[in-house]
C-alpha angles and dihedrals in degrees: 000000000000111000138177131197111234124193121190111188113195131176092264109014137032118209117201121185146166107229125199096221096196094057098024090233127143107234097184135359143179131192120203139167109278093226091062101087094167093058093044092054091043092054093045090050092046094048091049089053094047094046106034091167088073086080088076093069128045116261113249117228123188120184144134090201106085095189090060092051089051091054091053092044090053090050093048092048090050091061117100089233103049107222118220116233140181122212110214114235135150115266135160093254094066115107090240133086123218126203090197113123086227105028089188085074092063107114116251090229089060091047090052091048090051092049090049091051092049092051098041096042107026114194093006133105113243143170118223117200117191 
């Protein structure tokens, strides 16, 4: 099973999950208060220990709160085995088009939903509700 650790940091809640990337299924998840850095780091560390194969793929981090991303980056860099991670942001190489005047303002949660829809239902129109 190929898995990836995904972290979605919102203004109120942070969602952390282990995703089976072949089947696009969440194998394990936790939702915590975004202001609770200790718990966020603890859960990430616990999930990485429980699913060591996640080290094969970069962690996926989605957040509009830059300070929270920096906290997670600092934690990951402090590990003996530095984990690779991608921070989700809009860029022109994504397989989605945005009609926003400033596409950088498109929320990372919406980008993630679009990417899921494209992969789960290729070539079809879909609506993702989260």
